[in-house]
Biotite code that builds the C-alpha atoms (Angstrom):
import biotite.structure as struc

atoms = struc.array([
    struc.Atom([88.171, -14.403, 96.369], chain_id="A", res_id=1, res_name="MET", atom_name="CA", element="C"),
    struc.Atom([88.818, -15.139, 92.701], chain_id="A", res_id=2, res_name="PRO", atom_name="CA", element="C"),
    struc.Atom([91.474, -13.381, 90.659], chain_id="A", res_id=3, res_name="PHE", atom_name="CA", element="C"),
    struc.Atom([91.571, -12.594, 86.964], chain_id="A", res_id=4, res_name="MET", atom_name="CA", element="C"),
    struc.Atom([94.964, -13.092, 85.370], chain_id="A", res_id=5, res_name="ILE", atom_name="CA", element="C"),
    struc.Atom([95.487, -11.510, 81.955], chain_id="A", res_id=6, res_name="GLU", atom_name="CA", element="C"),
    struc.Atom([98.611, -12.237, 79.936], chain_id="A", res_id=7, res_name="THR", atom_name="CA", element="C"),
    struc.Atom([100.202, -10.745, 76.838], chain_id="A", res_id=8, res_name="TRP", atom_name="CA", element="C"),
    struc.Atom([102.788, -12.669, 74.824], chain_id="A", res_id=9, res_name="ASP", atom_name="CA", element="C"),
    struc.Atom([106.118, -11.251, 73.748], chain_id="A", res_id=10, res_name="LYS", atom_name="CA", element="C"),
    struc.Atom([106.115, -10.352, 70.039], chain_id="A", res_id=11, res_name="PRO", atom_name="CA", element="C"),
    struc.Atom([106.772, -13.077, 67.485], chain_id="A", res_id=12, res_name="ASN", atom_name="CA", element="C"),
    struc.Atom([106.375, -15.941, 69.967], chain_id="A", res_id=13, res_name="ARG", atom_name="CA", element="C"),
    struc.Atom([103.546, -17.879, 68.274], chain_id="A", res_id=14, res_name="GLN", atom_name="CA", element="C"),
    struc.Atom([105.887, -20.819, 67.557], chain_id="A", res_id=15, res_name="GLU", atom_name="CA", element="C"),
    struc.Atom([106.948, -20.991, 71.225], chain_id="A", res_id=16, res_name="LEU", atom_name="CA", element="C"),
    struc.Atom([103.275, -20.870, 72.270], chain_id="A", res_id=17, res_name="ARG", atom_name="CA", element="C"),
    struc.Atom([102.474, -23.798, 69.968], chain_id="A", res_id=18, res_name="GLN", atom_name="CA", element="C"),
    struc.Atom([105.520, -25.801, 71.112], chain_id="A", res_id=19, res_name="GLN", atom_name="CA", element="C"),
    struc.Atom([104.521, -25.404, 74.767], chain_id="A", res_id=20, res_name="THR", atom_name="CA", element="C"),
    struc.Atom([100.749, -25.732, 74.338], chain_id="A", res_id=21, res_name="ARG", atom_name="CA", element="C"),
    struc.Atom([100.419, -29.443, 75.269], chain_id="A", res_id=22, res_name="ALA", atom_name="CA", element="C"),
    struc.Atom([102.419, -28.942, 78.469], chain_id="A", res_id=23, res_name="GLU", atom_name="CA", element="C"),
    struc.Atom([100.370, -25.819, 79.279], chain_id="A", res_id=24, res_name="HIS", atom_name="CA", element="C"),
    struc.Atom([97.065, -27.694, 78.779], chain_id="A", res_id=25, res_name="LEU", atom_name="CA", element="C"),
    struc.Atom([98.300, -30.560, 80.975], chain_id="A", res_id=26, res_name="ALA", atom_name="CA", element="C"),
    struc.Atom([99.122, -28.014, 83.702], chain_id="A", res_id=27, res_name="TYR", atom_name="CA", element="C"),
    struc.Atom([95.621, -26.545, 83.438], chain_id="A", res_id=28, res_name="LEU", atom_name="CA", element="C"),
    struc.Atom([94.106, -30.019, 83.631], chain_id="A", res_id=29, res_name="ASP", atom_name="CA", element="C"),
    struc.Atom([95.984, -30.751, 86.869], chain_id="A", res_id=30, res_name="VAL", atom_name="CA", element="C"),
    struc.Atom([94.707, -27.472, 88.339], chain_id="A", res_id=31, res_name="HIS", atom_name="CA", element="C"),
    struc.Atom([91.192, -27.576, 86.855], chain_id="A", res_id=32, res_name="ALA", atom_name="CA", element="C"),
    struc.Atom([89.574, -27.324, 90.305], chain_id="A", res_id=33, res_name="ALA", atom_name="CA", element="C"),
    struc.Atom([91.002, -23.782, 90.646], chain_id="A", res_id=34, res_name="LYS", atom_name="CA", element="C"),
    struc.Atom([89.824, -22.621, 87.223], chain_id="A", res_id=35, res_name="LEU", atom_name="CA", element="C"),
    struc.Atom([86.518, -20.807, 86.969], chain_id="A", res_id=36, res_name="LEU", atom_name="CA", element="C"),
    struc.Atom([87.369, -19.965, 83.358], chain_id="A", res_id=37, res_name="ALA", atom_name="CA", element="C"),
    struc.Atom([90.380, -19.610, 81.106], chain_id="A", res_id=38, res_name="CYS", atom_name="CA", element="C"),
    struc.Atom([91.298, -19.377, 77.474], chain_id="A", res_id=39, res_name="GLY", atom_name="CA", element="C"),
    struc.Atom([93.328, -17.681, 74.786], chain_id="A", res_id=40, res_name="ALA", atom_name="CA", element="C"),
    struc.Atom([92.519, -14.196, 73.583], chain_id="A", res_id=41, res_name="LYS", atom_name="CA", element="C"),
    struc.Atom([91.575, -14.172, 69.907], chain_id="A", res_id=42, res_name="LEU", atom_name="CA", element="C"),
    struc.Atom([91.477, -11.630, 67.121], chain_id="A", res_id=43, res_name="ASN", atom_name="CA", element="C"),
    struc.Atom([88.111, -10.985, 65.447], chain_id="A", res_id=44, res_name="ASP", atom_name="CA", element="C"),
    struc.Atom([89.044, -13.416, 62.654], chain_id="A", res_id=45, res_name="ASP", atom_name="CA", element="C"),
    struc.Atom([89.620, -16.196, 65.213], chain_id="A", res_id=46, res_name="GLY", atom_name="CA", element="C"),
    struc.Atom([93.409, -16.144, 65.014], chain_id="A", res_id=47, res_name="SER", atom_name="CA", element="C"),
    struc.Atom([95.525, -16.158, 68.173], chain_id="A", res_id=48, res_name="ASP", atom_name="CA", element="C"),
    struc.Atom([95.920, -12.684, 69.692], chain_id="A", res_id=49, res_name="ALA", atom_name="CA", element="C"),
    struc.Atom([98.955, -13.661, 71.772], chain_id="A", res_id=50, res_name="GLY", atom_name="CA", element="C"),
    struc.Atom([97.791, -13.924, 75.344], chain_id="A", res_id=51, res_name="GLY", atom_name="CA", element="C"),
    struc.Atom([95.147, -15.327, 77.612], chain_id="A", res_id=52, res_name="GLY", atom_name="CA", element="C"),
    struc.Atom([92.751, -14.822, 80.474], chain_id="A", res_id=53, res_name="ILE", atom_name="CA", element="C"),
    struc.Atom([92.477, -17.044, 83.524], chain_id="A", res_id=54, res_name="TYR", atom_name="CA", element="C"),
    struc.Atom([89.950, -16.640, 86.315], chain_id="A", res_id=55, res_name="ILE", atom_name="CA", element="C"),
    struc.Atom([91.269, -18.638, 89.249], chain_id="A", res_id=56, res_name="VAL", atom_name="CA", element="C"),
    struc.Atom([89.527, -19.425, 92.511], chain_id="A", res_id=57, res_name="ASP", atom_name="CA", element="C"),
    struc.Atom([92.292, -18.923, 95.070], chain_id="A", res_id=58, res_name="VAL", atom_name="CA", element="C"),
    struc.Atom([92.362, -17.129, 98.405], chain_id="A", res_id=59, res_name="ASP", atom_name="CA", element="C"),
    struc.Atom([95.240, -14.697, 97.930], chain_id="A", res_id=60, res_name="THR", atom_name="CA", element="C"),
    struc.Atom([97.100, -12.703, 95.305], chain_id="A", res_id=61, res_name="ARG", atom_name="CA", element="C"),
    struc.Atom([100.227, -14.661, 96.246], chain_id="A", res_id=62, res_name="ALA", atom_name="CA", element="C"),
    struc.Atom([98.465, -17.904, 95.258], chain_id="A", res_id=63, res_name="GLU", atom_name="CA", element="C"),
    struc.Atom([97.440, -16.363, 91.925], chain_id="A", res_id=64, res_name="ALA", atom_name="CA", element="C"),
    struc.Atom([101.035, -15.232, 91.363], chain_id="A", res_id=65, res_name="GLU", atom_name="CA", element="C"),
    struc.Atom([102.339, -18.732, 92.116], chain_id="A", res_id=66, res_name="ARG", atom_name="CA", element="C"),
    struc.Atom([99.727, -20.267, 89.819], chain_id="A", res_id=67, res_name="PHE", atom_name="CA", element="C"),
    struc.Atom([100.730, -18.194, 86.788], chain_id="A", res_id=68, res_name="ILE", atom_name="CA", element="C"),
    struc.Atom([104.452, -18.428, 87.559], chain_id="A", res_id=69, res_name="ALA", atom_name="CA", element="C"),
    struc.Atom([104.233, -22.236, 87.476], chain_id="A", res_id=70, res_name="ALA", atom_name="CA", element="C"),
    struc.Atom([102.363, -22.288, 84.145], chain_id="A", res_id=71, res_name="ASP", atom_name="CA", element="C"),
    struc.Atom([104.616, -23.743, 81.429], chain_id="A", res_id=72, res_name="PRO", atom_name="CA", element="C"),
    struc.Atom([103.975, -20.646, 79.302], chain_id="A", res_id=73, res_name="PHE", atom_name="CA", element="C"),
    struc.Atom([105.541, -18.561, 82.109], chain_id="A", res_id=74, res_name="SER", atom_name="CA", element="C"),
    struc.Atom([108.339, -21.056, 82.579], chain_id="A", res_id=75, res_name="GLN", atom_name="CA", element="C"),
    struc.Atom([109.495, -20.686, 78.952], chain_id="A", res_id=76, res_name="VAL", atom_name="CA", element="C"),
    struc.Atom([109.318, -16.877, 79.075], chain_id="A", res_id=77, res_name="GLY", atom_name="CA", element="C"),
    struc.Atom([106.343, -16.488, 76.731], chain_id="A", res_id=78, res_name="LEU", atom_name="CA", element="C"),
    struc.Atom([104.729, -13.541, 78.511], chain_id="A", res_id=79, res_name="PHE", atom_name="CA", element="C"),
    struc.Atom([105.793, -9.900, 78.161], chain_id="A", res_id=80, res_name="ARG", atom_name="CA", element="C"),
    struc.Atom([103.168, -8.809, 80.681], chain_id="A", res_id=81, res_name="GLU", atom_name="CA", element="C"),
    struc.Atom([100.955, -10.387, 83.333], chain_id="A", res_id=82, res_name="VAL", atom_name="CA", element="C"),
    struc.Atom([98.245, -8.483, 85.228], chain_id="A", res_id=83, res_name="ARG", atom_name="CA", element="C"),
    struc.Atom([96.479, -9.938, 88.233], chain_id="A", res_id=84, res_name="ILE", atom_name="CA", element="C"),
    struc.Atom([93.233, -8.329, 89.382], chain_id="A", res_id=85, res_name="THR", atom_name="CA", element="C"),
    struc.Atom([90.963, -9.355, 92.210], chain_id="A", res_id=86, res_name="ARG", atom_name="CA", element="C"),
    struc.Atom([87.577, -10.316, 90.770], chain_id="A", res_id=87, res_name="TRP", atom_name="CA", element="C"),
    struc.Atom([84.055, -10.536, 92.202], chain_id="A", res_id=88, res_name="ARG", atom_name="CA", element="C"),
    struc.Atom([81.748, -13.275, 90.975], chain_id="A", res_id=89, res_name="LYS", atom_name="CA", element="C"),
    struc.Atom([78.510, -11.527, 90.082], chain_id="A", res_id=90, res_name="ALA", atom_name="CA", element="C"),
    struc.Atom([77.251, -14.079, 87.572], chain_id="A", res_id=91, res_name="TYR", atom_name="CA", element="C"),
    struc.Atom([78.882, -17.385, 86.800], chain_id="A", res_id=92, res_name="LEU", atom_name="CA", element="C"),
    struc.Atom([77.467, -20.035, 84.458], chain_id="A", res_id=93, res_name="ALA", atom_name="CA", element="C"),
    struc.Atom([74.237, -18.052, 84.228], chain_id="A", res_id=94, res_name="GLY", atom_name="CA", element="C"),
    struc.Atom([73.681, -17.911, 87.990], chain_id="A", res_id=95, res_name="GLU", atom_name="CA", element="C"),
    struc.Atom([73.800, -14.921, 90.298], chain_id="A", res_id=96, res_name="CYS", atom_name="CA", element="C"),
    struc.Atom([76.532, -15.315, 92.922], chain_id="A", res_id=97, res_name="CYS", atom_name="CA", element="C"),
    struc.Atom([75.825, -12.129, 94.851], chain_id="A", res_id=98, res_name="LEU", atom_name="CA", element="C"),
])
């Protein structure tokens, strides 16, 4: 069962996010098989909103927790909040999964 992980950055951490971005993207690349979708949250003007959304295909909440805890953004203390919610695939890539 997939899980949605939503993160919010601590205030005034844009520089830390940018410094850690390459390591974070490398981590995502290594774990690409688990990712149904992920990306940064943006403001309406396209600027960084300070957080992200990951939809990971793992079997348990514990696996989702381990996944986000091992993310370099977590490792450097970027996040002020992380929410993990079980998610049902209804439509994915334009196809019905029900």
